[in-house]
C-alpha positions as CSV (number, residue, x, y, z in Angstrom):
1,M,-34.3,21.1,26.8
2,V,-31.6,24.4,26.4
3,S,-33.7,26.6,24.2
4,P,-31.5,27.2,20.4
5,A,-30.6,30.7,22.3
6,A,-29.5,29.6,25.2
7,A,-27.5,26.7,23.9
8,S,-25.7,29.2,21.6
9,L,-24.7,31.3,24.9
10,L,-23.0,28.6,26.5
11,P,-20.2,28.3,24.9
12,C,-19.8,32.4,24.9
13,A,-20.2,31.8,28.7
14,L,-17.5,29.4,29.2
15,L,-15.2,31.5,27.0
16,L,-15.9,34.7,29.4
17,L,-15.0,31.7,32.3
18,L,-11.5,31.0,30.5
19,R,-10.8,34.6,29.7
20,S,-10.8,35.0,33.4
21,G,-7.9,32.4,34.0
22,L,-9.9,29.2,34.5
23,G,-9.1,28.1,30.8
24,V,-6.1,25.8,29.4
25,S,-5.0,26.9,26.4
26,T,-4.4,24.9,23.1
27,P,-1.0,24.0,22.6
28,P,0.9,25.7,19.4
29,N,1.6,23.5,16.6
30,E,5.5,23.2,14.9
31,E,4.5,26.7,12.8
32,G,3.5,28.4,16.3
33,E,0.0,28.4,15.2
34,D,-3.1,27.8,17.6
35,V,-4.7,24.4,16.1
36,E,-8.7,24.0,16.1
37,R,-10.2,20.3,17.7
38,T,-10.4,19.9,13.2
39,G,-6.5,19.9,13.2
40,S,-6.4,23.2,10.9
41,P,-4.6,26.2,11.6
42,A,-6.5,29.0,13.5
43,G,-6.3,32.1,15.5
44,P,-6.0,32.5,18.8
45,R,-8.4,30.8,20.8
46,E,-9.4,29.5,24.4
47,E,-9.8,25.3,24.8
48,F,-12.6,23.7,26.9
49,P,-11.7,22.9,30.5
50,T,-10.4,19.3,30.9
51,V,-13.4,16.9,33.0
52,V,-13.1,13.9,34.9
53,L,-16.1,11.6,34.6
54,A,-16.5,9.5,37.2
55,I,-18.7,6.1,36.6
56,L,-19.2,3.7,39.9
57,A,-21.4,1.2,38.0
58,R,-22.9,-1.9,39.7
59,N,-25.6,-4.3,39.0
60,S,-26.7,-1.5,35.8
61,Q,-27.2,-3.8,33.0
62,H,-30.6,-2.3,33.1
63,S,-29.9,1.7,32.5
64,L,-26.3,1.8,31.2
65,P,-27.0,1.0,27.9
66,H,-28.8,4.4,27.7
67,Y,-26.7,5.7,30.6
68,L,-23.6,5.5,28.0
69,G,-25.9,6.7,25.4
70,A,-26.7,10.0,26.6
71,L,-23.3,10.5,27.7
72,E,-22.1,10.0,24.0
73,L,-24.4,12.2,22.9
74,M,-23.3,15.1,25.8
75,D,-22.3,18.2,23.3
76,Y,-18.8,18.6,24.5
77,P,-15.1,17.6,23.4
78,K,-14.1,14.1,24.4
79,E,-10.8,15.0,23.7
80,R,-11.1,17.3,27.2
81,I,-12.7,14.7,28.9
82,S,-11.0,11.9,30.6
83,I,-13.0,9.1,31.9
84,W,-12.3,7.4,35.4
85,C,-14.6,4.0,35.7
86,A,-15.2,1.6,38.4
87,T,-17.2,-1.8,38.8
88,D,-17.3,-4.7,41.1
89,H,-19.6,-6.8,43.2
90,N,-21.7,-7.4,39.9
91,V,-24.4,-10.3,39.6
92,D,-25.4,-9.3,36.0
93,N,-23.3,-8.1,33.2
94,T,-22.0,-4.8,34.1
95,T,-18.8,-5.4,33.7
96,E,-19.2,-7.0,30.3
97,I,-21.2,-3.8,29.2
98,L,-18.9,-1.3,30.2
99,H,-15.5,-3.1,28.9
100,E,-17.2,-3.5,25.6
101,W,-18.2,0.7,25.6
102,L,-14.8,1.6,26.9
103,T,-13.4,-0.2,24.2
104,A,-15.2,1.2,21.5
105,V,-14.9,4.3,22.3
106,E,-11.4,5.0,24.3
107,G,-10.1,6.6,21.2
108,H,-12.0,9.7,21.8
109,Y,-11.3,10.7,25.1
110,R,-8.5,12.1,26.8
111,H,-7.7,9.3,28.9
112,I,-9.7,6.1,30.1
113,E,-8.9,5.1,33.6
114,W,-10.4,1.4,34.2
115,R,-10.7,-0.3,37.5
116,S,-12.9,-3.4,37.4
117,V,-12.9,-6.7,39.9
118,D,-14.6,-9.8,38.9
119,E,-15.5,-11.4,42.7
120,P,-16.8,-11.2,45.3
121,S,-20.5,-10.8,43.9
122,S,-21.8,-9.5,47.4
123,Y,-20.6,-7.3,50.3
124,P,-20.1,-9.9,53.5
125,D,-22.8,-7.7,55.4
126,E,-25.7,-7.0,52.9
127,H,-28.9,-8.9,52.8
128,G,-29.5,-8.8,48.8
129,P,-28.0,-6.8,46.3
130,K,-30.3,-3.8,46.8
131,H,-29.2,-3.5,50.6
132,W,-26.7,-0.8,51.5
133,S,-24.7,-1.7,54.4
134,D,-22.0,-0.7,56.2
135,A,-19.2,-2.3,54.3
136,R,-20.8,-1.0,50.9
137,F,-21.1,2.7,52.5
138,E,-17.5,2.3,53.1
139,H,-16.2,0.7,49.7
140,V,-18.5,3.5,47.6
141,M,-16.8,6.2,49.8
142,R,-13.3,4.8,48.9
143,L,-14.1,4.9,45.2
144,K,-15.1,7.9,44.9
145,Q,-12.1,9.5,46.9
146,E,-10.0,7.8,44.0
147,A,-11.9,9.3,41.5
148,L,-11.4,12.5,43.1
149,S,-7.6,12.0,43.7
150,F,-7.2,11.0,39.9
151,A,-8.8,13.7,39.2
152,R,-6.5,15.8,41.2
153,S,-3.4,14.2,39.8
154,E,-4.5,14.7,36.7
155,R,-4.9,18.6,37.0
156,A,-8.5,18.3,35.8
157,D,-10.4,21.4,35.7
158,Y,-13.5,19.6,36.9
159,I,-14.9,16.2,37.8
160,L,-18.3,15.0,37.2
161,F,-19.9,12.6,39.1
162,T,-23.1,10.7,37.4
163,D,-24.5,7.6,38.7
164,T,-26.0,5.0,36.2
165,D,-29.6,5.6,37.2
166,S,-29.0,9.5,35.9
167,I,-29.5,9.7,32.4
168,L,-28.4,13.3,31.4
169,T,-30.3,13.5,28.2
170,N,-29.8,17.0,27.8
171,D,-26.7,17.1,25.8
172,Q,-25.8,21.5,26.9
173,T,-25.9,19.9,30.2
174,L,-22.2,20.2,31.0
175,K,-21.5,22.9,29.3
176,F,-24.3,24.4,31.5
177,L,-23.1,23.7,34.7
178,I,-19.7,25.0,33.7
179,A,-21.1,28.2,32.9
180,Q,-22.7,28.3,36.6
181,N,-18.7,29.2,38.1
182,K,-20.2,27.3,40.8
183,S,-18.3,25.5,43.3
184,V,-20.6,22.3,43.5
185,V,-23.7,22.8,41.1
186,A,-26.2,19.8,40.1
187,P,-28.6,19.8,37.7
188,M,-32.2,18.8,38.8
189,L,-32.8,15.6,37.5
190,D,-36.8,14.1,36.9
191,S,-38.5,11.0,38.2
192,Q,-42.0,9.6,38.2
193,T,-42.0,10.5,41.7
194,Y,-41.9,13.1,44.0
195,Y,-38.1,11.9,44.3
196,S,-35.0,13.8,42.6
197,N,-31.3,14.1,43.4
198,F,-31.5,17.5,46.1
199,W,-32.6,18.2,49.6
200,C,-33.3,21.6,50.6
201,G,-33.2,20.8,54.2
202,I,-30.6,18.8,56.6
203,T,-31.0,18.3,60.0
204,P,-27.7,19.6,62.6
205,Q,-27.7,15.6,62.9
206,G,-27.3,15.0,59.1
207,Y,-31.1,13.8,58.2
208,Y,-33.3,15.2,56.0
209,R,-35.3,19.0,57.1
210,R,-38.8,19.1,55.2
211,T,-38.7,23.1,53.7
212,A,-41.3,25.2,52.0
213,D,-38.7,25.3,49.2
214,Y,-38.8,21.9,48.1
215,F,-41.7,21.5,45.7
216,P,-42.0,24.5,44.5
217,T,-37.8,24.3,43.4
218,K,-39.0,20.2,42.2
219,N,-41.9,21.2,40.2
220,R,-40.5,24.5,38.6
221,Q,-42.7,27.1,40.5
222,R,-39.6,28.5,41.1
223,V,-36.7,28.5,38.8
224,G,-32.8,29.3,38.8
225,C,-29.5,27.8,40.8
226,F,-30.5,27.6,44.1
227,A,-28.4,27.0,47.9
228,V,-29.0,23.6,48.8
229,S,-28.2,21.3,51.6
230,M,-27.2,18.3,49.6
231,V,-27.0,17.3,46.2
232,Y,-25.9,13.7,44.3
233,A,-26.7,11.1,41.8
234,A,-25.2,14.1,39.1
235,F,-23.1,16.7,39.8
236,L,-20.0,19.1,39.2
237,I,-16.9,20.1,41.4
238,D,-14.8,22.7,40.1
239,L,-11.5,22.0,41.2
240,R,-10.0,25.2,40.9
241,K,-11.6,26.7,43.4
242,D,-10.2,26.7,47.2
243,D,-13.0,26.1,48.6
244,T,-12.8,22.5,47.2
245,A,-9.5,21.5,47.7
246,D,-10.0,19.7,51.1
247,L,-13.2,18.2,49.7
248,A,-13.5,14.7,50.4
249,F,-15.4,11.6,50.7
250,H,-13.5,9.0,52.9
251,P,-12.4,9.0,55.4
252,P,-15.0,11.3,56.9
253,H,-14.2,14.3,58.5
254,P,-12.7,13.9,62.1
255,S,-15.7,15.6,63.7
256,Y,-18.2,14.1,61.6
257,T,-21.0,12.2,63.4
258,W,-23.9,12.1,60.7
259,P,-25.4,8.9,59.1
260,F,-22.8,6.7,57.7
261,D,-23.3,7.1,53.9
262,D,-21.4,8.7,51.1
263,I,-23.5,11.3,49.8
264,I,-24.3,13.1,53.4
265,V,-20.2,12.6,54.3
266,F,-19.5,14.8,50.7
267,A,-22.6,17.3,52.1
268,Y,-20.9,17.2,55.2
269,S,-17.5,18.1,53.8
270,C,-18.4,20.4,51.9
271,Q,-20.2,22.1,54.8
272,T,-17.1,22.1,56.4
273,A,-15.0,23.3,53.8
274,G,-17.6,26.4,53.0
275,A,-18.2,25.1,49.7
276,Q,-21.6,25.9,48.4
277,M,-24.1,23.3,47.1
278,Y,-26.0,24.7,44.2
279,L,-28.9,23.3,42.4
280,C,-30.3,24.3,38.9
281,N,-33.4,23.2,37.6
282,Q,-33.7,26.2,34.6
283,H,-34.2,23.2,32.0
284,R,-34.9,19.8,31.7
285,F,-31.6,18.2,32.1
286,G,-32.0,14.3,32.5
287,Y,-33.8,11.8,34.7
288,I,-33.1,10.0,37.8
289,N,-34.7,6.3,38.4
290,V,-36.6,5.5,42.3
291,P,-34.4,3.8,44.0
292,V,-35.9,0.7,44.9
293,K,-36.1,-0.6,48.8
294,S,-33.5,-2.7,50.0
295,H,-35.7,-6.4,50.2
296,Q,-36.3,-5.7,46.2
297,T,-34.6,-7.2,43.6
298,L,-32.8,-5.9,40.4
299,E,-35.7,-7.0,38.6
300,D,-38.1,-4.5,40.5
301,E,-35.2,-1.9,39.4
302,S,-35.3,-2.8,36.2
303,I,-39.0,-2.8,35.7
304,N,-38.4,0.9,37.0
305,F,-36.1,1.7,34.8
306,V,-37.9,0.7,31.9
307,H,-41.3,3.0,33.3
308,L,-38.6,6.0,33.1
309,I,-37.8,5.2,29.9
310,L,-41.8,5.6,29.1
311,E,-42.0,8.9,31.3
312,A,-39.1,10.2,29.3
313,M,-40.8,9.4,25.7
314,V,-44.0,11.8,26.9
315,D,-42.2,14.9,29.2
316,G,-38.8,15.5,27.6
317,T,-36.0,14.5,25.6
318,P,-36.3,10.6,25.0
319,M,-33.3,8.2,26.5
320,F,-31.3,6.4,23.4
321,P,-29.0,3.7,24.3
322,S,-25.8,3.3,23.0
323,S,-25.0,2.0,19.9
324,H,-21.2,0.2,20.8
325,V,-23.0,-2.1,23.5
326,Y,-25.5,-4.9,22.6
327,L,-28.7,-5.0,23.5
328,P,-30.7,-8.3,24.4
329,P,-33.7,-8.9,22.3
330,K,-37.1,-7.9,23.4
331,H,-39.6,-10.7,22.9
332,P,-43.5,-8.6,22.8
333,T,-46.6,-10.6,23.5
334,K,-50.0,-10.4,23.7
335,I,-49.5,-10.9,27.4
336,G,-52.1,-13.6,27.6
337,F,-54.8,-11.8,25.8
338,D,-56.1,-12.4,22.2
339,E,-55.6,-8.5,21.5
340,V,-54.3,-6.1,22.4
341,F,-55.7,-2.8,20.4
342,L,-54.2,0.5,19.8
343,I,-56.5,2.6,18.6
344,N,-54.6,5.8,17.0
345,L,-55.6,8.7,14.5
346,A,-53.8,8.1,11.0
347,R,-52.9,12.0,11.2
348,R,-51.2,11.7,14.6
349,P,-48.0,9.3,13.7
350,D,-46.3,10.7,16.7
351,R,-48.5,9.9,19.1
352,R,-48.7,6.3,16.9
353,Q,-44.8,5.9,17.1
354,R,-44.7,7.1,21.2
355,M,-47.2,4.2,22.0
356,L,-45.3,2.0,19.8
357,S,-42.2,2.5,21.7
358,S,-43.4,2.3,24.8
359,L,-45.4,-0.5,24.1
360,F,-42.4,-2.4,22.8
361,E,-40.3,-1.2,25.9
362,L,-43.0,-3.1,27.6
363,E,-42.3,-6.0,25.5
364,I,-46.6,-5.8,24.4
365,E,-47.4,-6.7,20.8
366,P,-50.0,-4.2,19.6
367,L,-52.6,-4.5,16.6
368,V,-52.9,-0.8,15.9
369,I,-56.4,0.3,14.5
370,N,-56.8,3.4,12.3
371,A,-59.4,5.7,14.5
372,V,-62.5,7.1,12.2
373,D,-61.4,10.6,12.1
374,G,-64.5,12.8,12.8
375,S,-62.8,15.5,11.7
376,A,-63.0,13.7,7.9
377,L,-66.3,13.1,7.9
378,N,-68.8,15.9,6.7
379,S,-72.6,15.9,8.2
380,S,-74.1,14.0,5.5
381,D,-71.4,11.0,5.8
382,I,-72.4,10.8,9.2
383,K,-76.1,10.6,8.9
384,K,-75.4,7.3,6.0
385,L,-73.4,5.5,9.0
386,G,-76.9,5.7,10.7
387,V,-75.6,7.9,13.3
388,D,-78.3,10.2,15.2
389,L,-77.7,12.1,18.2
390,L,-79.5,10.7,21.4
391,P,-82.3,13.2,22.2
392,G,-81.5,16.3,24.5
393,Y,-77.8,15.2,24.5
394,F,-75.6,17.9,25.9
395,D,-72.3,18.4,27.2
396,P,-72.7,18.9,31.1
397,F,-69.8,21.5,31.3
398,S,-69.9,23.4,28.2
399,G,-73.5,22.6,27.2
400,R,-72.7,22.2,23.5
401,T,-73.6,19.6,21.7
402,L,-72.1,16.3,20.6
403,T,-68.7,16.8,18.1
404,K,-67.4,15.3,14.9
405,G,-64.8,14.2,17.0
406,E,-66.9,12.4,19.6
407,V,-68.5,11.0,16.9
408,G,-65.0,9.6,15.6
409,C,-63.9,7.9,18.5
410,F,-67.2,6.4,19.4
411,L,-67.2,4.8,15.7
412,S,-63.6,3.9,16.2
413,H,-64.5,2.0,19.7
414,H,-67.5,0.7,17.9
415,H,-65.3,-0.5,15.2
416,V,-63.0,-2.9,17.8
417,W,-66.1,-4.0,19.9
418,N,-67.3,-5.4,16.4
419,E,-63.8,-7.1,15.7
420,I,-64.1,-8.5,18.8
421,V,-67.1,-10.5,18.3
422,E,-66.3,-11.0,14.7
423,R,-63.1,-13.1,15.5
424,G,-64.6,-14.6,18.9
425,L,-62.0,-12.8,21.1
426,E,-62.5,-14.2,24.7
427,K,-60.7,-11.1,26.5
428,S,-58.8,-8.0,25.0
429,V,-57.2,-4.7,26.2
430,V,-58.2,-1.8,24.4
431,L,-55.8,1.6,24.1
432,E,-56.1,4.9,22.9
433,D,-53.1,6.7,21.8
434,D,-52.6,8.8,24.6
435,V,-51.8,6.6,27.5
436,R,-49.2,7.1,30.0
437,F,-48.4,3.8,32.0
438,E,-48.0,3.2,35.4
439,A,-45.3,1.5,36.8
440,Y,-45.1,-2.2,36.8
441,F,-48.2,-1.9,34.3
442,K,-47.7,-5.0,32.8
443,K,-46.9,-7.2,36.4
444,R,-50.2,-5.8,37.3
445,I,-52.5,-6.5,34.4
446,L,-51.2,-10.4,34.3
447,R,-51.9,-10.2,38.3
448,L,-55.4,-8.9,38.0
449,M,-56.4,-11.6,35.4
450,D,-54.4,-14.4,37.6
451,E,-56.7,-13.5,40.4
452,L,-59.8,-13.0,38.0
453,E,-59.6,-16.3,37.0
454,Q,-59.1,-17.5,40.1
455,V,-62.1,-16.1,42.0
456,Q,-64.0,-17.0,38.4
457,L,-65.4,-12.8,38.7
458,D,-68.2,-12.5,36.3
459,W,-67.0,-9.5,34.5
460,D,-67.5,-7.8,31.5
461,L,-65.3,-4.2,30.9
462,I,-62.1,-3.6,33.3
463,Y,-61.5,0.8,33.6
464,L,-57.3,0.5,33.3
465,G,-57.6,4.0,33.3
466,R,-60.2,6.5,34.2
467,K,-61.7,9.9,35.5
468,Q,-63.8,9.2,38.5
469,V,-66.6,12.0,38.5
470,N,-68.0,11.7,42.3
471,A,-66.0,11.7,45.2
472,E,-68.5,8.4,46.3
473,D,-66.8,5.4,48.3
474,E,-66.7,2.5,45.3
475,E,-67.1,-0.5,46.9
476,L,-64.2,-3.0,46.6
477,V,-64.3,-6.5,45.1
478,E,-63.5,-9.3,47.7
479,D,-60.5,-11.6,47.3
480,V,-59.0,-9.0,44.1
481,R,-56.5,-6.7,45.0
482,N,-56.8,-3.4,43.9
483,L,-60.3,-3.8,42.3
484,V,-63.6,-1.7,42.8
485,V,-67.1,-1.3,41.0
486,P,-66.9,2.1,39.5
487,G,-69.6,5.0,39.8
488,Y,-69.8,7.4,36.8
489,S,-66.7,7.7,35.4
490,Y,-64.9,8.9,32.4
491,W,-62.4,8.6,29.8
492,T,-61.6,5.3,27.7
493,L,-58.1,5.4,27.2
494,A,-57.6,2.0,28.0
495,Y,-59.9,-1.3,29.3
496,I,-60.2,-5.1,29.3
497,I,-63.3,-6.0,27.7
498,S,-64.6,-9.7,27.1
499,R,-66.6,-10.9,24.1
500,R,-69.6,-10.7,25.5
501,G,-69.0,-7.3,27.6
502,A,-68.1,-6.1,23.4
503,Q,-71.6,-8.1,22.4
504,K,-73.9,-5.9,24.9
505,L,-72.4,-2.7,23.7
506,I,-73.2,-3.7,20.2
507,D,-76.9,-4.9,21.2
508,A,-77.4,-1.5,22.6
509,Q,-77.4,-0.2,18.9
510,P,-76.1,3.4,20.3
511,L,-74.9,4.9,16.8
512,S,-78.6,5.6,16.6
513,K,-78.8,7.3,19.7
514,I,-74.6,8.4,20.6
515,L,-73.8,10.4,22.8
516,P,-69.9,10.5,23.5
517,V,-68.4,6.9,24.5
518,D,-67.7,7.7,28.0
519,E,-70.9,8.8,29.2
520,F,-72.5,5.6,27.2
521,L,-70.3,3.3,29.0
522,P,-71.9,4.5,32.4
523,I,-75.5,4.1,31.2
524,M,-74.4,0.2,30.2
525,Y,-73.5,-0.4,33.5
526,D,-76.4,1.6,34.9
527,K,-74.6,4.6,36.8
528,H,-74.9,7.6,34.6
529,P,-76.8,10.3,36.4
530,N,-78.7,11.5,33.8
531,E,-82.5,9.0,34.1
532,D,-83.4,10.3,30.9
533,Y,-80.5,9.2,28.8
534,K,-81.1,5.8,30.5
535,K,-84.5,5.6,29.4
536,H,-82.9,5.1,26.0
537,F,-81.1,1.8,26.4
538,S,-83.2,-1.0,28.0
539,N,-80.7,-3.3,29.0
540,R,-77.7,-1.6,31.2
541,D,-76.6,-4.8,32.7
542,L,-72.8,-4.5,31.7
543,R,-70.4,-6.1,34.6
544,A,-68.0,-3.3,34.9
545,F,-65.1,-3.4,37.0
546,S,-61.8,-0.7,37.5
547,V,-58.4,-1.6,38.7
548,R,-58.1,1.4,41.7
549,P,-55.0,2.6,41.7
550,H,-54.8,3.3,37.8
551,L,-52.8,1.4,35.7
552,A,-52.6,4.2,32.9
553,Y,-53.5,8.0,32.9
554,P,-53.9,10.4,29.9
555,T,-50.6,11.8,28.6
556,H,-51.8,15.3,28.7
557,Y,-54.6,17.2,31.2
558,T,-56.1,20.7,29.9
559,G,-53.9,23.9,30.7
560,D,-50.9,21.8,29.7
561,A,-48.7,22.9,27.2
562,E,-48.6,20.2,25.5
563,W,-52.7,19.1,25.7
564,M,-54.6,18.4,22.9
565,S,-58.0,17.5,22.2
566,D,-59.1,15.8,18.9
567,T,-63.0,15.6,20.1
568,E,-62.8,19.2,22.3
569,T,-61.3,20.7,18.7
570,S,-63.4,19.5,16.3
571,T,-67.1,20.8,14.7
572,I,-70.6,20.4,15.7
573,W,-71.0,16.5,14.7
574,D,-74.0,17.9,12.1
575,D,-73.0,21.5,11.4
576,D,-69.9,21.9,9.4
577,S,-69.4,25.2,9.7
578,R,-69.9,25.2,14.1
579,K,-65.9,25.1,15.3
580,T,-65.6,24.0,18.9
581,G,-62.0,25.2,19.9
582,W,-63.0,24.6,23.6
583,S,-60.1,24.8,26.0
584,G,-62.1,24.2,28.9
585,S,-62.9,20.9,29.0
586,Q,-63.6,19.6,32.6
587,K,-63.5,16.1,31.3
588,T,-59.3,16.7,30.7
589,L,-58.4,18.0,34.1
590,K,-56.8,16.0,36.5
591,D,-58.4,13.5,38.2
592,T,-59.1,15.1,42.0
593,H,-60.8,11.7,43.4
594,G,-58.0,9.2,42.6
595,S,-54.2,9.2,43.9
596,V,-52.9,11.5,41.0
597,G,-49.9,13.3,41.9
598,T,-48.8,16.8,40.1
599,S,-48.0,14.8,37.1
600,G,-51.0,13.1,36.4
601,H,-49.9,9.7,37.6
602,S,-49.6,8.2,41.3
603,F,-46.6,8.7,43.5
604,R,-44.9,6.2,45.4
605,P,-42.4,7.2,48.4
606,A,-38.8,6.2,47.7
607,S,-36.2,6.2,49.8
608,R,-33.9,9.6,49.8
609,D,-37.3,11.0,49.3
610,E,-38.8,14.5,50.3
611,L,-42.1,13.0,51.3
């Protein structure tokens, strides 16, 4: 996000540009006075530049409500924005959504140009709605050229192209881009993979060229506005600059020999005209959905976008749908389980709300369990609960003993296990409140349970997310995709558990010889490396498995600015005066043995990706 100080500077920067001859004056009223946007008389003032917002939409009902919601929240006077909107070749409700929204907002904008074609719903040479055929590329080029020509005919100062899968959650984005005073400039958009909306290098033939600058830019290890070879998905063109006068999407330049692709055609046009493209990454401007492959479906694209909504809840400004369009109701279920438990501390309402919102987007209905707050327990309370330390236990990294936070965490999971047994729940999901869900979470978990049923696998507990402590290979489970027999592992952030598995954990009577719950589980499936600990638990026959790659990860890791641990930041379990504020937790370092990327979750390659 833009800081308050930076936000306050943006209008000033705009006015500086305007005073240098780039602005459009407000017409005087009948008394010869300038009029504020509120209509009241005011002293002389410069008006904001005029902008055409180009919207091209096809089969976008999955993202349109959030895309339009972001436009509504943009901090820019709407009477200075004209909308050019086109949609065609749809098999979903894109046209209806756009018509509903444009009808609701038309009185707020300077002008609306609406181009809608109902038929046909596909191109003759495409293999599916996500396939980019030559006919589709040419049609999109023509539409973008039409938008550009419209902006020029309206004598607009700028044109902003934004794909409907690009959500500008930062309401200062347009002001910021204008203030950069560049011919073509784009905000860097974040995604759940290495994918973004720029290339740092391009070959003489018009293909991607890998450079050393991409990842430092994408990861914001270098910050600023940088000259790049290509921007797309969201970018602003300054129509008043000389070097943008000949920019075009169609027809391609007479000497054009690069691939027949609208974004590459435009990059070549910029190169030929000497209009340098720039990318800015100083702030989190918004998000871009990862494109699906040409053989994939609109459902796949929708699932990807739901995941992007969840990522925004964790990493930045959340997305909000437009209040002017109809949203189909969601129908949360237990997705085939007897219960989906969500463990949350009452003093962490922000975590509870994020998890409830995430699960609602996934259409999963949870039961919230109020976690035991270890910090609220004094030593005598803990003794009364029958809790006693496992003899000889010390944290293997810090050397400290158990914390009250770890006691509270264990008691919370123990409470869930008891409820599972008492209610006779045959299969349940247990989630903590700091879970980052992987894409296709629900689809993959349903497929997993299907395959377990087909092969009649005998299981007690299945990790959905964990930290593999050691790097050794783990045994694959036959006839079940993406399932392994886990070795020594940390974390209890997400797992599936059977009634029998819960009974085994309770029967071990762990409260009288307690240690962290994520150390207890590997003991119970006999993979803990400490033989002294294992001697205190005679029946170590828990049938444990783990998905791989994982379906869930922590929202934050040790070293992240937002990292917080109620188990690490606590007091010693039997000494109220000994505080632990250990920020060097090894348990919550990123997993170096799983398929984990730089934001803590797995990355998938995508078209137009840098990989």
